[in-house]
Each structure stands twice: as C-alpha cells, then as structure tokens.
C-alpha positions as CSV (number, residue, x, y, z in Angstrom):
1,M,52.2,51.8,-12.4
2,G,51.8,55.7,-12.8
3,H,54.1,57.9,-14.2
4,C,55.8,60.7,-11.9
5,K,57.2,63.8,-13.5
6,T,59.8,65.7,-11.6
7,F,60.6,69.4,-11.8
8,D,63.7,71.3,-10.8
9,L,62.5,74.6,-9.7
10,E,64.5,77.1,-8.0
11,V,62.0,79.3,-5.7
12,S,62.5,81.9,-3.0
13,L,60.4,82.8,-0.6
14,D,61.2,86.4,-1.1
15,D,59.4,86.0,-4.2
16,W,56.2,86.4,-1.9
17,D,55.2,88.9,0.8
18,D,54.0,87.6,4.2
19,E,50.3,88.1,3.5
20,D,50.6,85.9,0.4
21,L,52.8,83.1,2.5
22,L,50.1,83.4,5.2
23,D,47.4,83.1,2.8
24,E,48.8,79.7,1.4
25,I,49.3,78.3,4.9
26,R,45.5,79.2,5.7
27,N,44.5,77.5,2.3
28,R,46.5,74.4,3.2
29,G,44.6,74.2,6.6
30,I,47.6,74.7,8.7
31,P,46.9,76.6,11.9
32,I,48.8,79.6,12.4
33,D,47.2,81.1,15.4
34,A,50.6,81.8,17.0
35,A,51.8,83.6,14.0
36,E,48.5,85.8,13.8
37,A,48.7,86.7,17.5
38,P,52.4,86.1,18.9
39,E,51.6,88.0,22.2
40,E,48.7,85.2,23.1
41,A,51.5,82.5,22.4
42,N,54.2,84.2,24.5
43,D,51.5,85.0,27.4
44,L,50.8,81.0,27.2
45,L,54.3,80.0,27.4
46,R,54.8,82.5,30.5
47,E,52.0,80.7,31.9
48,I,53.3,77.4,31.2
49,W,56.6,78.8,32.7
50,R,55.4,79.9,35.6
51,L,53.1,76.6,36.5
52,R,56.3,74.4,35.7
53,R,58.5,76.6,37.8
54,N,56.0,76.3,41.0
55,G,55.6,72.6,40.4
56,C,52.0,72.8,39.3
57,E,50.2,70.9,36.4
58,Y,50.6,72.3,32.8
59,D,50.2,69.9,30.6
60,H,46.8,71.0,29.4
61,L,48.4,74.6,28.5
62,M,51.3,73.0,27.0
63,D,48.9,70.8,24.7
64,K,47.0,73.9,23.7
65,F,50.4,75.6,22.6
66,L,51.4,72.5,20.6
67,S,48.0,72.5,18.9
68,D,47.9,76.4,18.5
69,T,51.3,76.6,16.9
70,L,51.8,73.2,15.5
71,G,48.5,72.1,14.5
72,V,49.5,68.7,16.4
73,V,47.7,67.0,19.4
74,I,49.2,64.6,21.8
C-alpha cells in the first residue's frame, strides 16, 4: 500500500488577487465563462426565464448555461 501524507494548512483566499485565482482555475481546466462575462450569463438567464414564462422550450439554453457556468453537461 502507498503512503499518504497529510498536512494542516491555513489558507485564505485573501492571500491572492482575483486574477491569480482566475489563472489557477483556468490552469485546472475549469470553465469560467460566466465569471469572465457575467453580462452574457445574465442575458442567457433572462432568455431562459422569458421562454419558460411563455411556455416555450428552453432546455437547450439551460444546458448551455450549465455547461458555461459549471462545466457540466446533462
């Protein structure tokens, strides 16, 4: 069996600026489109709301929103 080492670290996100954190997220391959363009995410949410309110199909837009913001596909 392999050996595991554990460490107790105290880390605060305040130790890094926003750009450092965004770079780390990008380096991990996590999509952050909504974080970089919140107005586009808001526009997409408004369109989803409008379609849902009018009883129209909106699943394709919800799938795009989930993919863009969470990096997941249903």
